[in-house]
C-alpha positions as CSV (number, residue, x, y, z in Angstrom):
1,M,-35.4,-3.0,-1.4
2,P,-34.6,-0.4,-4.1
3,K,-31.6,-0.9,-6.3
4,P,-28.5,1.2,-5.4
5,R,-28.1,4.5,-7.2
6,N,-26.8,4.6,-10.8
7,V,-27.3,0.9,-11.4
8,T,-28.1,-0.2,-14.9
9,P,-28.4,-3.8,-16.0
10,V,-25.0,-3.6,-17.7
11,R,-23.3,-2.1,-14.6
12,E,-25.0,-4.6,-12.4
13,S,-23.8,-7.6,-14.5
14,I,-20.3,-6.2,-14.5
15,V,-20.3,-5.7,-10.7
16,D,-21.7,-9.2,-10.2
17,A,-19.0,-10.6,-12.4
18,A,-16.3,-8.6,-10.6
19,R,-17.6,-9.8,-7.2
20,S,-17.5,-13.5,-8.3
21,L,-14.0,-13.2,-9.7
22,T,-12.8,-11.3,-6.6
23,V,-14.1,-14.1,-4.4
24,T,-12.4,-16.8,-6.5
25,T,-9.2,-15.2,-7.6
26,G,-8.7,-12.2,-5.3
27,W,-8.8,-8.5,-6.1
28,A,-5.1,-8.2,-6.9
29,R,-5.4,-10.8,-9.7
30,L,-8.6,-9.4,-11.1
31,R,-8.3,-8.3,-14.7
32,M,-10.7,-6.1,-16.5
33,G,-10.7,-8.4,-19.5
34,A,-11.8,-11.4,-17.3
35,V,-14.5,-9.3,-15.8
36,A,-15.8,-8.4,-19.3
37,S,-15.8,-12.0,-20.4
38,A,-17.6,-13.1,-17.2
39,A,-20.2,-10.3,-17.6
40,G,-20.7,-11.0,-21.3
41,V,-19.7,-7.6,-22.4
42,S,-16.7,-6.1,-24.2
43,R,-13.6,-4.9,-22.3
44,Q,-14.3,-1.4,-23.6
45,T,-17.7,-1.5,-22.0
46,V,-16.2,-2.2,-18.7
47,Y,-13.8,0.7,-19.1
48,N,-16.7,3.0,-20.4
49,E,-18.8,2.1,-17.3
50,F,-16.1,2.4,-14.6
51,G,-13.0,4.1,-16.1
52,T,-10.4,2.1,-14.2
53,K,-10.0,-0.9,-12.0
54,A,-10.2,1.6,-9.0
55,G,-13.6,2.8,-10.3
56,L,-14.8,-0.8,-10.6
57,G,-13.5,-1.4,-7.0
58,E,-15.4,1.5,-5.8
59,A,-18.6,0.3,-7.5
60,L,-18.1,-3.1,-6.0
61,A,-17.6,-1.7,-2.5
62,R,-20.7,0.5,-3.0
63,H,-22.8,-2.5,-3.9
64,E,-21.7,-4.3,-0.7
65,V,-22.1,-1.1,1.5
66,D,-25.6,-0.6,0.1
67,R,-26.5,-4.2,1.0
68,F,-25.0,-3.9,4.5
69,V,-26.7,-0.5,5.2
70,G,-30.0,-2.0,4.0
71,Q,-29.5,-4.8,6.6
72,V,-28.7,-2.3,9.3
73,R,-31.9,-0.3,8.6
74,S,-34.0,-3.5,8.5
75,A,-32.6,-4.6,11.9
76,L,-33.2,-1.2,13.5
77,D,-36.7,-1.0,12.2
78,E,-37.6,-4.4,13.7
79,H,-37.1,-2.9,17.2
80,D,-39.4,0.1,17.3
81,S,-38.2,2.1,20.4
82,D,-36.0,-0.4,22.1
83,V,-32.6,1.2,21.5
84,R,-30.7,-1.6,23.2
85,A,-32.4,-4.4,21.2
86,A,-32.1,-2.4,18.0
87,A,-28.4,-1.7,18.5
88,Y,-27.7,-5.4,19.2
89,A,-29.7,-6.6,16.2
90,A,-28.0,-4.2,13.8
91,I,-24.5,-4.9,15.1
92,H,-25.1,-8.6,15.3
93,R,-26.5,-8.8,11.8
94,T,-23.7,-6.7,10.4
95,L,-20.9,-8.8,12.1
96,A,-22.5,-12.1,11.2
97,S,-23.1,-11.1,7.6
98,A,-19.6,-9.9,7.2
99,A,-18.2,-13.1,8.6
100,E,-20.3,-15.1,6.2
101,N,-19.8,-12.8,3.1
102,P,-17.5,-14.5,0.6
103,L,-16.4,-11.1,-0.8
104,V,-15.5,-9.7,2.6
105,R,-13.6,-12.9,3.4
106,A,-11.7,-12.7,0.1
107,V,-10.8,-9.1,0.8
108,L,-9.7,-9.7,4.3
109,T,-7.6,-12.7,3.4
110,S,-5.8,-11.0,0.5
111,T,-4.5,-8.0,2.4
112,R,-0.8,-8.9,2.2
113,G,0.6,-6.0,0.4
114,G,0.1,-4.6,-3.1
115,S,-1.3,-1.3,-4.1
116,E,-4.5,-2.5,-5.6
117,E,-6.1,-3.9,-2.5
118,L,-9.9,-3.6,-2.2
119,L,-9.8,-3.3,1.6
120,P,-9.6,0.5,1.7
121,Y,-12.9,0.8,-0.3
122,L,-14.6,-1.2,2.4
123,T,-13.0,0.4,5.5
124,T,-11.3,3.8,5.2
125,R,-13.3,5.4,2.4
126,S,-15.8,7.2,4.7
127,E,-18.2,8.1,1.9
128,L,-18.7,4.4,1.3
129,V,-19.0,2.9,4.7
130,L,-18.8,5.2,7.7
131,A,-21.0,8.0,6.5
132,E,-23.7,5.7,5.1
133,A,-24.0,3.4,8.1
134,A,-23.7,6.2,10.6
135,A,-26.5,8.1,8.7
136,A,-28.8,5.1,9.0
137,L,-28.0,4.8,12.7
138,L,-28.3,8.5,13.3
139,E,-31.6,8.7,11.6
140,W,-33.1,5.9,13.7
141,T,-31.7,7.1,17.0
142,G,-32.7,10.7,16.2
143,E,-36.3,9.7,15.8
144,R,-36.2,7.9,19.2
145,L,-34.1,10.4,21.1
146,P,-35.5,13.7,19.7
147,D,-34.1,15.8,22.5
148,A,-30.6,14.5,22.2
149,D,-27.8,16.9,21.2
150,P,-27.4,16.5,17.4
151,A,-23.6,16.8,17.4
152,A,-23.2,14.3,20.3
153,L,-25.7,11.9,18.7
154,A,-23.8,12.1,15.3
155,F,-20.5,11.5,17.1
156,A,-22.0,8.5,18.9
157,A,-23.4,7.0,15.7
158,D,-20.1,7.5,13.9
159,S,-18.1,6.0,16.8
160,V,-20.4,2.9,16.9
161,V,-20.0,2.3,13.2
162,R,-16.2,2.7,13.4
163,L,-16.1,0.2,16.2
164,V,-18.2,-2.3,14.2
165,V,-16.0,-1.9,11.1
166,S,-12.9,-2.5,13.2
167,H,-14.4,-5.7,14.5
168,I,-15.2,-6.8,11.0
169,V,-11.6,-6.3,9.9
170,L,-10.1,-7.7,13.1
171,P,-12.7,-9.9,15.0
172,G,-12.2,-9.7,18.7
173,G,-14.3,-12.7,19.7
174,P,-17.6,-14.5,19.0
175,V,-20.2,-12.5,17.2
176,D,-22.8,-12.8,19.9
177,E,-20.4,-11.6,22.6
178,T,-19.0,-8.7,20.5
179,A,-22.5,-7.6,19.5
180,D,-23.6,-7.6,23.1
181,R,-20.7,-5.5,24.3
182,L,-20.9,-3.1,21.4
183,A,-24.6,-2.7,21.8
184,A,-24.2,-1.9,25.5
185,L,-21.5,0.7,24.6
186,A,-23.8,2.2,21.9
187,V,-26.6,2.6,24.4
188,R,-24.3,4.5,26.8
189,L,-23.1,6.7,24.0
190,F,-26.7,7.5,22.8
191,L,-28.0,8.1,26.3
192,T,-25.0,10.4,27.0
193,A,-26.0,12.3,23.8
194,A,-29.5,12.5,25.1
195,T,-28.5,14.1,28.3
196,T,-25.8,16.6,27.1
197,R,-28.2,19.3,26.2
């Protein structure tokens, strides 16, 4: 898998250090000086690369989103033209990975107030999560449902991704069961898009 955009070895080491520290101490307690020490660079280098803690948070979220979107694409590609199986695989892999991901767990368990929370970077910043994941899903379904209404298909993909993200933030049940139900809903949305023209 290619490296995410704009990643240099220095940026990568800083993001890796920030990820490790966020897992162990939480985002609210993360300090740029500690990140610099853990990455083996100067504090000024961290500021030169990311500008602010918010900039570092965005890069950290971008790293995780790129990883998740890569997993979504991989799961979809494993199921050539079986939309139901592909939707289930992509949703299941995403939910299971999020549940096992120490950074996601650290973010979700540290959301008790404070203005510097990392959660918005992983959920409500559409350019980081929603648009990227929806684009991967839309690309895959568009190739398999070429006669579908593009606007309806885009809305379906966006809706499925938003539902998956909501189940990452507030799990509603076992991963297998949730993935099965969301996949069934995804198929209905995609088939509706395919018949609205």
